[in-house]
C-alpha positions in Angstrom: 4.6 -31.5 5.4 6.6 -28.5 6.9 4.8 -26.0 9.0 6.6 -22.7 10.0 5.1 -20.4 12.6 5.9 -16.7 12.9 5.0 -14.7 16.0 5.1 -11.1 17.0 4.3 -10.4 20.7 5.5 -7.2 22.1 5.2 -8.1 25.8 7.2 -11.3 25.2 9.7 -9.4 23.0 9.1 -11.6 20.0 9.4 -9.9 16.7 8.5 -12.2 13.8 9.9 -15.1 15.8 10.3 -18.2 13.7 9.6 -21.8 14.9 8.7 -25.2 13.5 5.3 -26.6 14.4 4.1 -30.2 14.4 0.6 -31.0 13.1 -1.7 -33.8 14.2 -4.0 -36.0 12.1 -7.4 -34.3 11.8 -10.0 -36.1 13.8 -13.8 -35.7 13.2 -14.3 -35.3 16.9 -12.7 -31.9 16.8 -15.7 -29.5 17.1 -14.8 -26.6 19.4 -12.4 -23.7 19.0 -11.9 -24.6 15.3 -10.6 -22.4 12.4 -11.3 -24.2 9.1 -9.2 -23.5 6.0 -10.6 -24.3 2.5 -7.9 -24.1 -0.2 -10.3 -25.2 -2.9 -12.4 -22.0 -2.4 -10.6 -19.1 -4.0 -11.2 -15.4 -4.3 -9.1 -12.5 -5.6 -5.5 -12.6 -6.8 -2.9 -10.6 -4.7 -0.6 -8.3 -6.6 1.6 -7.5 -3.7 2.7 -5.2 -0.9 4.8 -2.0 -0.8 5.4 1.5 0.4 5.9 5.0 -1.0 9.2 6.4 -2.4 8.5 10.0 -1.4 11.2 12.7 -1.5 11.1 12.7 2.3 11.9 9.0 2.3 14.9 9.6 0.0 16.0 12.6 2.1 15.8 10.7 5.4 17.6 7.7 4.0 20.5 9.8 2.9 21.1 10.8 6.5 22.4 7.3 7.2 25.9 5.9 6.5 25.9 4.1 3.1 26.0 0.6 4.6 23.0 1.4 6.8 21.1 2.7 3.7 21.6 -0.6 2.0 20.6 -2.6 5.1 17.4 -0.6 5.4 16.3 -1.2 1.8 17.2 -4.8 2.2 14.9 -4.9 5.2 12.1 -3.8 3.0 12.7 -5.4 -0.4 14.5 -8.7 0.2 12.9 -12.0 0.7 14.2 -12.0 4.3 12.7 -8.6 4.9 9.2 -7.4 4.1 9.6 -8.8 0.6 8.0 -5.7 -0.9 7.3 -5.7 -4.6 5.4 -2.5 -5.0 6.1 1.2 -4.6 4.1 4.4 -4.9 5.6 7.5 -6.4 4.4 11.1 -6.2 4.2 12.9 -9.6 5.9 16.1 -8.6 5.9 17.2 -4.9 3.7 16.1 -2.1 3.4 17.2 1.5 6.3 14.8 2.2 8.7 16.9 0.1 11.1 19.5 1.7 9.8 22.0 -0.9 7.0 22.2 -3.5 7.9 21.8 -7.1 6.5 20.8 -10.5 8.3 19.3 -13.6 7.2 22.2 -15.9 6.4 25.8 -15.5 5.6 26.6 -19.2 2.3 26.0 -21.1 4.0 24.2 -23.9 5.9 21.9 -21.4 9.2 22.7 -23.2 11.0 22.9 -19.9 9.6 19.5 -18.6 12.3 17.7 -16.5 12.3 15.1 -13.7 15.8 16.2 -12.6 14.4 17.2 -9.2 13.5 13.5 -8.6 17.1 12.5 -9.4 18.3 14.0 -6.2 16.5 11.7 -3.7 13.6 9.6 -5.2 15.2 8.0 -8.3 18.5 6.9 -6.5 16.4 5.3 -3.8 14.3 3.5 -6.4 17.4 2.2 -8.2 18.9 0.9 -5.0 15.7 -0.9 -4.2 15.7 -2.4 -7.7 19.1 -3.9 -7.1 17.5 -5.9 -4.3 14.2 -6.6 -6.2 14.3 -5.8 -9.9 10.6 -6.6 -10.3 9.0 -3.8 -8.2 5.7 -2.5 -9.6 5.1 1.2 -9.4 2.0 3.3 -8.8 2.3 7.0 -9.5 0.0 9.7 -8.3 -0.1 13.5 -8.7 -0.8 15.8 -5.8 -1.4 18.8 -8.0 -1.0 19.9 -11.6 1.4 22.9 -12.1 0.1 26.3 -10.9 -0.6 27.6 -14.4 -3.0 24.8 -15.1 -5.2 25.4 -12.0 -8.1 27.7 -11.2 -6.6 29.0 -8.1 -3.0 29.4 -9.6 -1.6 27.5 -6.5 -0.3 24.0 -5.9 -2.0 24.1 -2.5 -5.5 24.7 -1.2 -7.4 22.6 -3.7 -8.4 24.4 -6.8 -9.3 22.6 -10.0 -7.7 21.7 -13.3 -8.8 24.3 -15.9 -10.7 22.7 -18.8 -8.4 24.3 -21.4 -5.4 22.4 -19.9 -6.9 18.9 -19.8 -5.0 17.9 -22.9 -1.8 19.5 -21.7 -2.1 17.7 -18.3 -2.5 14.4 -20.1 0.7 15.1 -22.1 2.4 15.9 -18.7 1.5 12.3 -17.6 3.0 10.9 -20.8 6.2 12.9 -20.4 6.5 11.7 -16.8 6.0 8.1 -17.7 8.5 8.2 -20.6 11.1 10.1 -18.5 10.9 7.4 -15.8 11.0 4.6 -18.3 14.2 6.2 -19.6 15.6 5.7 -16.0 14.6 2.0 -16.1 11.5 2.6 -14.0 8.3 1.2 -15.5 5.1 2.9 -14.2 2.6 0.0 -14.1 -0.3 2.1 -12.6 -1.2 5.8 -12.4 -4.0 7.4 -10.5 -5.7 10.5 -11.8 -5.3 12.5 -8.6 -4.3 11.9 -5.0 -7.3 12.7 -2.7 -9.5 14.5 -5.3 -12.1 15.3 -2.6 -9.8 17.2 -0.2 -8.7 20.8 -0.1 -5.4 20.6 1.7 -2.8 23.2 2.9 -0.3 21.1 0.9 -0.5 20.1 -2.8 -4.0 19.2 -3.7 -6.5 19.5 -6.6 -10.3 18.8 -6.6 -12.2 16.7 -9.1 -15.9 15.9 -9.1 -16.7 12.3 -10.2 -17.7 13.6 -13.6 -14.5 15.7 -14.0 -12.3 12.7 -13.0 -14.1 10.3 -15.3 -14.0 12.8 -18.2 -10.2 13.4 -17.8 -9.5 9.6 -17.5 -11.7 8.6 -20.4 -11.3 11.4 -22.9 -7.8 12.7 -22.3 -5.5 10.5 -20.3 -6.5 7.1 -21.7 -6.2 8.3 -25.4 -2.9 10.0 -24.7 -1.5 6.8 -23.2 -2.8 4.7 -26.2 -1.4 7.1 -28.7 2.1 6.9 -27.1 2.0 3.1 -26.8 2.0 3.3 -23.0 0.5 0.4 -21.1 0.2 2.0 -17.7 -3.2 1.2 -16.1 -5.5 4.0 -14.9 -6.9 4.0 -11.3 -9.5 6.4 -10.1 -10.4 7.9 -6.7 -7.2 7.4 -4.6 -9.0 8.7 -1.5 -10.7 7.3 1.6 -12.8 4.1 1.8 -16.1 5.6 2.9 -16.9 6.8 -0.6 -15.3 4.0 -2.5 -18.6 2.5 -3.9 -20.5 5.7 -4.6 -17.5 7.2 -6.4 -16.9 4.1 -8.4 -20.6 3.9 -9.4 -20.5 7.5 -10.4 -17.5 7.1 -12.7 -17.7 3.5 -14.1 -21.0 4.2 -15.9 -20.5 2.9 -19.4 -18.3 0.7 -21.6 -15.9 3.5 -22.4 -15.3 4.1 -18.7 -14.9 0.3 -18.1 -12.3 0.1 -20.9 -10.3 3.2 -19.8 -10.3 2.6 -16.0 -8.6 -0.5 -14.7 -9.3 -0.1 -11.0 -9.9 2.0 -7.9 -7.3 3.2 -5.5 -8.2 4.1 -1.9 -6.8 5.2 1.5 -7.1 4.1 5.1 -7.9 7.3 7.1 -11.6 7.3 7.7 -12.1 3.9 9.3 -12.6 0.3 8.4 -15.3 0.4 5.7 -14.4 -3.1 4.7 -18.0 -3.6 3.5 -17.4 -0.8 1.0 -14.4 -2.7 -0.4 -16.5 -5.9 -0.7 -19.5 -4.1 -2.3 -17.2 -2.3 -4.8 -15.5 -5.7 -5.6 -19.0 -7.3 -6.1 -20.2 -4.3 -8.2 -17.1 -4.3 -10.4 -15.5 -7.7 -10.1 -13.1 -7.1 -13.0 -11.5 -4.0 -11.5 -8.5 -3.8 -9.3 -8.8 -2.6 -5.7 -5.5 -1.2 -4.4 -4.8 0.4 -1.0 -2.4 3.2 -1.9 -1.9 5.0 1.3 -2.2 4.7 5.1 -0.2 5.6 8.2 -0.5 6.4 11.9 0.1 9.8 13.5 3.5 10.6 14.8 4.0 10.3 18.6 7.0 9.9 20.9 7.8 6.3 21.8 5.3 4.7 24.0 4.9 0.9 24.3 1.1 1.2 24.3 1.2 3.3 21.1 3.5 0.7 19.5 1.0 -2.1 20.0 -1.9 0.0 19.1 -0.3 1.2 15.9 0.8 -2.4 15.0 -2.8 -3.6 15.5 -4.2 -0.7 13.3 -2.1 -2.0 10.4 -2.8 -5.7 11.1 -6.6 -5.1 11.4 -6.7 -2.9 8.3 -4.7 -5.3 6.1 -6.7 -8.3 7.2 -10.0 -6.5 6.6 -9.0 -5.1 3.2 -7.7 -8.5 1.9 -10.8 -10.4 3.2 -13.0 -7.8 1.5 -11.4 -8.2 -1.9 -8.4 -5.9 -2.1 -5.6 -6.9 -4.6 -2.7 -5.0 -3.1 -1.7 -3.0 0.0 0.7 -0.1 -0.3 1.8 1.7 2.9 2.8 5.4 3.0 6.4 6.6 3.5 9.0 3.8 3.6 11.2 5.8 6.0 11.1 9.2 7.7 13.4 11.1 10.0 13.1 11.1 13.8 10.5 14.0 13.6 8.3 12.1 11.2 9.3 14.1 8.1 10.7 16.2 6.4 7.3 17.7 5.5 7.0 21.2 4.2 3.7 21.7 6.0 4.8 20.0 9.2 2.2 17.2 8.6 4.4 14.7 10.4 3.5 11.0 10.8 5.0 7.6 11.6 6.6 5.1 9.2 7.5 1.5 9.8 11.2 2.4 9.8 12.5 5.8 11.2 16.0 7.3 11.4 17.3 7.9 14.9 18.1 11.5 16.0 21.8 11.6 15.1 21.4 9.8 11.8 23.7 6.9 12.7 21.1 4.1 12.5 17.4 3.3 12.1 14.6 2.0 14.2 12.0 -0.6 13.2 8.7 0.3 14.7 6.3 -2.5 15.7 4.2 -1.8 12.6 7.1 -3.2 10.5 6.7 -6.6 12.0 2.9 -6.6 11.8 3.2 -5.9 8.0 5.8 -8.6 7.7 3.2 -11.3 8.7 1.4 -10.6 5.5 4.0 -9.3 3.0 6.7 -11.9 3.8 4.6 -15.0 3.3 1.8 -13.9 0.9 3.4 -14.0 -2.6 2.5 -12.1 -5.7 0.0 -14.1 -7.7 -1.4 -15.7 -4.6 -5.2 -16.4 -4.3 -7.1 -15.6 -1.1 -8.9 -18.8 0.1 -11.9 -19.6 2.2 -11.9 -20.0 6.0 -14.4 -20.2 8.9 -13.7 -19.3 12.5 -15.3 -20.0 15.8 -15.0 -16.6 17.3 -14.8 -12.9 16.4 -12.0 -12.5 19.0 -9.5 -13.9 16.5 -9.1 -12.1 13.2 -8.2 -14.5 10.4 -7.2 -14.5 6.7 -5.7 -17.2 4.5 -4.1 -17.7 1.1 -2.8 -20.3 -1.4 0.5 -19.2 -2.9 1.6 -20.0 -6.5 3.9 -22.8 -5.1 0.8 -24.3 -3.4 2.0 -23.4 0.1 -0.7 -22.1 2.4 -0.4 -18.8 4.3 -2.6 -18.1 7.4 -2.5 -15.0 9.6 -4.2 -14.8 13.0 -4.4 -11.7 15.2 -5.8 -11.1 18.7 -6.4 -7.5 19.7 -8.0 -8.4 23.1 -6.7 -8.4 26.6 -7.1 -12.1 26.9 -5.6 -15.1 25.1 -7.6 -17.5 22.8 -7.1 -21.2 22.1 -7.7 -22.5 18.6 -7.3 -25.5 16.3 -6.6 -24.9 12.7 -8.1 -27.6 10.5 -6.7 -28.0 7.0 -7.5 -31.1 5.0 -6.3 -34.1 7.0 -4.2 -32.1 9.5 -4.9 -30.0 12.6 -2.7 -27.5 14.5 -3.6 -26.7 18.1 -2.2 -23.6 19.7 -2.9 -20.6 21.9 -2.9 -17.0 20.7 -1.7 -14.5 23.4 -3.4 -11.2 24.0 -2.3 -8.4 21.7 -0.3 -10.9 19.5 -0.2 -11.7 15.8 0.9 -15.1 14.3 1.2 -16.5 10.8 1.7 -20.0 9.5 3.4 -21.1 6.2 2.4 -24.6 5.4 4.3 -26.4 2.7 
């Protein structure tokens, strides 16, 4: 048996440090400080991990020399990097675009074109596909075109006018077909990014009834009629309303047929119970984290550790509650945390330095790696028990039967532990503010 340990510990300057670990034969007298792993108890299947190919990401990436651009994408999509196999795409512009735009400005959609995306987004996708050709894409609109909306604006909320529901469904079809023509298969689509928020950037409001009506009666039939297999996800907003929104929309067999899952965001707190309750209420539906990030700040070691632990805690909690996938927000941003046409700056795991000569990996990059690098697509989450709430734990059985275990300590003190798995045990100490993972083959 081969056991590899990976450790990230900022104060010891360890960043996904790799080492070999020896196990001992499990003894029944081991009773204290135990973390039990149960591979025979399985839960949800993991689809994967990823980040968003926004226009800001493509723009920031192009600041780098060509070789550095390739290296950066390798750090995300290679098996040695984060091993990402998912990507989120805005349908039209988002706040993380240099300028607002739509693909069409005519009611008959005769001018529909994704040429704007060919400047930054699609080239970045194609470069990533050269590293991993099996990336799964989730696409989300921030707003329909102005002419379709009640407020005649891309921004400040507004709603989709009823008379344009069919046209908006055709817009989705044209988008998916256009991307397919570029060799980019859209596996999942969400009805609307953050349908409960009026934002100063691109936004559009849907009540549960409006979102369900559009998904069931317009979007799903349009996809079927055009032989498109993209799966529809609803909500795509924060976790605190995950269950109530799902129960409001998944009310009958037609809804259950049309809607494949629920997407959600990080920003309003843990709400891991909401994920678990939604999973229990709708066990056949996918639960996909589609967006989360930390606010932008100038470099500070304490912020680095805090931000890393935000990611570690959220990914751990989501996966333990039943999530099938975890997609971060922007893959890369410039040194200001943009570009963003509303100055809504934030952090990303990788950022470009001020003169555009190189890039910086924030600590969040390494925290994500403890999950995405060793938890493979098709993996099953497995059972565990732990002796203390001071150590956060999650565990998985990969398709190759290897076992992946992640432990995190957000406290100001270290904790000893003994992992017990079958007939072996691993005794170790988890430093304060550190994260470790094990891959057992």
